[in-house]
Structure formats: structure tokens, C-alpha cells
C-alpha positions, 0 to 999 in steps of 0.5 A: 733120388740122386743114387741110380741103382745098377740094373739086375745082372740076371734080367736086366730089369731097372727096377732093382731096389735096396734091402738092407746091404743087398739089391733085390730085383722084384722081377726075377727075385734075384739078390746081389751085393752092390760091390759085386755089381760094380766089379766089371765082368771080364770077357766071358770064358766058355768051358766044355764038359771037362773044363777045357777052354772053347774058341771059335772054330774048335771041333767038339764031340757030343758026350750024351744023346740030345733030343731035338726040341719039337722033333722026334729026332736025336743027336747021338753021343759021339757026333762030331761037330766042326767049326763051332761059333760061341755066342753069349746066350743060354745055349752058347755054341752055334753050329751046323751038324751034318744031316740036321742043319744049324743048331744051338747047343750048351757047352756042358754037353761037349768035349773039346777034340785035340786039334 
């Protein structure tokens, strides 16, 4: 084999194989075209629930009540979170909430506050 296939863009598995014109990952069943794999993805863009761009250090407000996993506590809608940090993970906001401590949030559940 002289061709080395690119790893799966979803799970990074190196076991991808060709199926006709598509590449297939046997571990997560993701299918993608080789042309899409060759296009370099630019820096990730983080947007809030309204489509506003988020940046490190922004202040956001929760748009819905969020249950805390493993606890009976709830973070209430309208809670203001200052000085967020964006990370490249499933929960893309790393922050500290007064009274609760450090936690991770998804950007789809917040809205950006004007500076």
C-alpha cells in the first residue's frame, strides 16, 4: 500500500478504509469524502446560542436551567459567568461559577453579554 489514508476526523482512528468514492471509519461508522479530508480546517469558531462569536475572557449568561451531573444542584437560567476560557472539547467553555466552582459548559446554552 503506497497510499496512506487520513485518520477519521471524528474519532481519529487510523483504521479508515475506502468504499467507492468515500472513506469509512469502522470504529465510529463515520463516512466522509477524501476531498473533504484534504481541506485544512481553519481555527475553530465558537458561537453562542444567538450566533455571536465568543472569545476568551467574554462574559456570558445561561439561557436555560442546567442540571449538574452527579448532583441535585441546578445552575439557574440568567446566571452570569465572567471571564470564560474556550477549549477544544465537547463542552467548549471552561469557567468558574460563583458558589459552584469550576465547570464546563456548552456554548449552545449561553448568550454573550455586551462589553
